[in-house]
C-alpha positions in Angstrom: 136.5 171.1 68.4 137.0 167.5 69.3 133.8 165.9 70.7 134.3 163.8 73.8 132.2 161.3 75.8 133.2 163.0 79.1 130.4 164.9 80.9 131.1 168.5 81.9 134.2 168.4 79.8 134.3 172.2 79.2 134.3 172.7 82.9 137.3 170.4 83.2 139.1 172.4 80.5 138.4 175.7 82.1 139.8 174.4 85.4 143.0 173.3 83.7 143.4 176.6 81.9 142.9 178.5 85.2 145.4 176.3 87.2 148.1 175.4 84.6 150.7 177.9 85.9 150.2 176.3 89.3 151.0 172.9 87.9 154.4 174.1 86.7 155.1 175.9 89.9 154.2 172.9 92.1 155.9 170.4 89.7 152.8 168.2 89.8 149.1 168.3 89.1 147.5 168.7 92.6 144.9 166.5 94.2 142.1 169.1 93.6 142.6 168.8 89.9 142.9 165.0 90.1 139.5 165.1 91.8 138.1 167.2 88.9 139.4 164.6 86.5 137.9 161.8 88.7 134.5 163.4 88.8 134.6 164.0 85.0 135.2 160.2 84.5 138.8 160.3 83.4 139.7 157.4 85.7 136.8 155.2 84.9 137.4 155.5 81.1 139.5 152.3 81.0 137.8 150.5 84.0 136.0 147.3 82.9 132.3 147.6 82.4 131.8 144.6 84.7 133.2 146.8 87.5 131.1 149.9 86.7 133.6 151.5 84.3 133.2 153.0 80.8 135.8 150.9 79.0 136.0 153.5 76.3 137.2 152.7 72.8 140.8 153.8 72.5 140.0 156.4 69.9 137.5 158.1 72.2 139.9 158.3 75.1 142.7 159.5 73.0 140.7 162.4 71.8 139.9 163.3 75.4 143.7 163.4 76.2 144.4 165.3 73.0 141.9 168.0 73.9 143.2 168.4 77.5 146.7 168.6 76.1 145.7 171.6 73.9 145.1 173.5 77.2 148.1 172.1 79.1 150.5 169.3 78.2 151.2 168.3 81.8 147.5 167.9 82.5 147.1 165.9 79.4 150.0 163.6 80.3 148.6 163.0 83.8 145.1 162.4 82.4 146.5 159.9 79.9 147.2 157.5 82.8 143.4 157.1 83.0 144.2 154.4 80.5 146.3 152.4 83.0 143.3 150.2 83.9 144.2 148.2 80.8 147.3 147.1 82.6 145.4 146.3 85.8 143.0 144.1 83.9 145.8 141.4 84.1 145.2 141.2 87.8 143.0 138.2 89.0 139.3 138.9 88.9 139.1 138.6 92.7 141.7 141.2 93.1 140.0 143.5 90.7 136.8 143.1 92.7 138.6 144.4 95.8 140.3 147.1 93.8 137.0 148.5 92.5 135.0 147.7 95.6 134.5 151.4 96.3 133.8 152.4 92.7 135.4 152.4 89.3 137.3 155.7 89.6 140.7 154.4 90.7 143.8 156.6 90.1 146.9 154.4 89.3 150.4 155.6 88.7 153.5 153.5 88.2 157.3 153.5 87.8 158.3 150.3 86.1 162.0 150.9 85.4 164.7 150.1 86.3 163.1 146.7 87.1 164.3 145.6 90.5 164.8 142.1 91.8 162.2 140.9 94.4 162.5 138.1 96.9 159.8 135.5 97.0 158.4 135.0 100.5 155.6 133.0 101.9 153.1 135.8 101.5 154.2 137.0 98.0 157.1 139.2 97.0 159.3 141.3 99.2 159.9 144.5 97.3 162.9 146.8 97.7 164.3 149.4 95.3 163.9 152.7 93.6 162.1 153.5 90.3 162.1 156.4 87.9 159.5 158.6 86.2 156.3 157.9 88.2 154.1 160.5 86.5 151.1 161.6 88.5 152.3 159.7 91.6 151.3 162.4 94.1 147.6 162.1 93.3 147.4 158.3 93.0 145.3 155.8 94.9 147.6 153.0 93.9 151.2 152.8 92.8 153.0 150.2 90.7 156.7 149.3 90.5 158.5 146.9 88.3 160.0 143.7 89.7 162.1 141.1 88.0 159.9 138.1 88.3 157.8 138.5 85.2 157.0 136.4 82.1 160.3 134.8 81.1 159.0 133.7 77.7 158.0 137.3 76.6 160.5 139.2 78.7 157.7 141.4 80.1 158.3 142.5 83.7 155.9 142.1 86.6 154.3 145.0 88.3 153.7 145.0 92.1 150.7 147.1 93.2 151.1 149.0 96.4 149.2 151.5 98.5 150.7 155.0 98.8 151.6 154.4 102.5 153.9 151.6 101.4 155.9 153.9 99.1 158.1 156.9 99.5 157.9 159.5 96.8 161.4 161.0 96.2 160.7 164.5 94.8 163.4 165.0 92.2 161.4 166.0 89.1 163.5 168.8 87.7 163.2 169.0 84.0 162.9 171.3 81.0 159.3 170.5 80.1 156.1 168.8 81.3 157.1 170.0 84.7 153.6 169.6 86.1 153.5 165.8 85.6 155.2 165.2 88.9 157.2 162.3 87.5 159.2 161.7 90.7 161.0 158.6 91.8 159.4 155.9 93.9 161.2 154.1 96.7 160.1 150.9 98.5 161.9 149.4 101.5 160.8 145.9 102.1 157.0 146.0 101.5 155.5 142.5 101.0 153.1 142.4 98.1 150.8 139.3 97.7 151.2 137.6 94.4 147.6 138.3 93.6 148.4 142.0 93.7 151.0 141.7 91.0 150.6 141.4 87.2 152.7 141.0 84.1 152.4 144.3 82.2 150.9 143.5 78.8 150.1 140.0 80.1 146.9 138.0 79.5 143.9 139.9 80.8 141.5 138.3 83.2 138.7 140.6 81.8 137.0 139.5 78.6 136.0 142.8 77.0 137.3 144.3 73.7 139.3 147.0 75.2 141.6 144.5 77.0 142.3 142.7 73.8 143.7 145.9 72.3 147.6 145.9 72.2 148.5 147.1 75.7 152.1 148.4 75.1 151.0 150.1 71.9 148.2 151.8 73.7 150.6 153.0 76.4 152.7 154.6 73.6 149.6 156.2 72.0 148.3 157.9 75.1 151.6 159.7 75.5 152.0 160.5 71.8 148.6 162.1 71.5 149.8 164.7 74.0 152.0 166.1 71.3 149.1 166.3 68.8 147.3 168.5 71.4 150.3 170.7 72.1 151.0 171.1 68.4 147.4 172.1 67.7 147.7 174.8 70.4 151.0 176.1 69.1 149.8 176.3 65.5 146.6 178.0 66.5 148.6 180.6 68.3 150.7 181.6 65.3 147.6 181.5 63.1 145.8 183.8 65.5 148.7 186.2 66.0 149.7 186.2 62.3 146.3 187.3 61.2 146.0 190.1 63.8 149.1 192.2 64.3 152.0 193.9 62.6 155.6 193.0 63.4 157.7 194.6 66.0 159.5 196.7 63.4 156.2 198.1 62.1 156.3 196.0 58.9 153.4 194.1 57.3 151.5 191.7 59.6 152.7 188.1 59.4 149.7 187.0 57.4 150.8 189.3 54.6 154.2 187.7 54.3 154.6 184.7 52.0 157.0 182.8 54.1 154.7 183.0 57.1 151.7 181.8 55.1 153.7 178.9 53.5 155.1 177.9 56.9 151.6 177.8 58.5 150.1 175.9 55.6 152.9 173.2 55.6 152.6 172.8 59.4 148.8 172.5 59.2 149.2 169.8 56.5 151.8 167.9 58.5 149.8 167.9 61.7 146.5 166.9 60.1 148.3 164.1 58.1 149.9 162.7 61.2 146.7 163.0 63.2 144.7 161.3 60.5 147.1 158.3 60.3 147.1 158.1 64.1 143.3 157.8 64.5 142.9 155.8 61.3 145.2 153.1 62.7 143.6 153.3 66.1 140.0 152.9 64.9 140.9 150.3 62.3 142.7 148.0 64.8 139.9 148.4 67.4 137.2 147.7 64.9 139.0 144.4 64.0 139.3 143.5 67.7 135.6 144.2 68.3 134.8 141.9 65.3 136.7 139.1 67.0 139.9 139.3 65.1 143.3 138.9 66.8 145.6 141.8 67.8 148.4 140.6 65.5 152.0 141.8 65.6 151.3 143.7 62.4 148.4 145.6 64.0 150.4 146.3 67.1 153.3 147.6 65.1 151.0 149.9 63.0 149.8 151.5 66.3 153.4 152.0 67.5 154.4 153.5 64.2 151.5 155.9 64.2 152.2 156.9 67.8 155.9 157.6 67.2 155.1 159.5 64.0 152.5 161.6 65.8 154.8 162.5 68.7 157.7 163.5 66.3 155.6 165.4 63.8 153.9 167.2 66.7 157.3 168.3 68.0 158.3 169.4 64.4 155.1 171.5 64.1 155.7 173.2 67.5 159.3 174.0 66.4 157.9 175.4 63.1 155.4 177.5 65.0 158.2 178.8 67.3 160.3 179.8 64.2 157.4 181.6 62.6 156.7 183.6 65.8 160.0 185.4 65.5 161.5 187.5 68.3 158.3 187.7 70.4 158.6 183.9 71.1 161.9 184.3 73.0 160.1 185.8 76.0 159.7 183.4 78.9 156.1 184.4 79.2 155.3 183.6 75.6 153.0 180.5 75.3 155.2 179.0 72.7 158.0 178.6 75.3 155.8 176.2 77.2 154.6 174.4 74.1 158.2 174.0 72.8 159.5 172.6 76.1 156.6 170.3 76.7 156.6 168.9 73.1 160.4 168.2 73.3 159.9 166.0 76.4 157.1 163.9 74.8 159.3 163.1 71.8 162.1 161.9 74.1 160.1 159.1 75.7 161.5 155.7 75.2 158.2 154.3 73.8 158.4 157.0 71.0 162.0 156.7 70.0 163.5 156.7 66.6 164.1 153.0 66.9 160.3 152.4 66.6 160.7 153.2 62.9 163.2 150.4 62.6 160.9 147.9 64.3 158.0 149.0 62.2 160.0 148.7 59.0 161.1 145.2 60.0 157.5 144.1 60.6 156.3 145.7 57.3 158.8 143.7 55.4 158.4 140.4 57.3 161.7 140.6 59.0 162.4 140.1 62.7 162.2 143.3 64.7 164.4 144.0 67.7 163.6 142.0 70.9 160.6 143.4 72.9 159.2 145.5 70.0 156.0 143.5 69.7 
């Protein structure tokens, strides 16, 4: 089992296992579970040490998200946004001091797209619009939305940080998988956000600690991709366990006595472990270079994005292979592979993990120019 730096982690996993059906029924992870995550340290994992946080190395935090995702994909997805403090580190230090005045365990959720225009006013920006896919928004202390006054040189949008009372959550999350993420729309109608409460996503951090020199956009892709490594592990463990212990519905040999089942399990195990090894090798290699004072080059950022996309897609492939091996039993809506299949399909559809990332990574590997915004 993956070792984690989170205290009482087994208690957290037991809570998620007990409540996961509720997450799906509610279409969000409820505040009681968010508080369990908060007490366990999920939301201080990426908070700067200078503000009392843990600023965990990416590999450590990613292993935490992976393990939660083995139990429930939606819970892992929501927990992954404990990494969002790497974005917030681009806020001014004075603002960060106010943000963490009551402690390092701040829950942030955001919906950046579609980026909306914002009017400059005397006190900052007047924000109006509607944004999609605000995962975990119903349990957040702060909410971010994308406004079109960002860094013109890089094309990176600006995020305006608001309190929940300034934002309407439009509950329209009706999807095939990861139902429990509560990725509803956010709507803002004229709230004025001071400029010091905005930041360019992926912009220059105001905090000088190694974690905040790690490639921000690549990390955002990684924390989502690792969810599929966890889901795939759970799916594959299910067919291994079942295959070793029962006969088929027709009374024939148990699956473990069938060559095609053994071959399928072995191939899927090799595929998953290979993708996982590449994922963590790239993560640890890039972070070690940053800790040593080396720059987060375009090549390093691209390697992380490639490893993330590959992990998400291989994870989905492994879940589909497990579903195929499970046979007729897996068509039941109560079968665990139904949930794994639906959840894994949603992870692989995320824009950060699209097939186009292979194109960008290939360009960087060969010294060509990748598509705009890739790195």
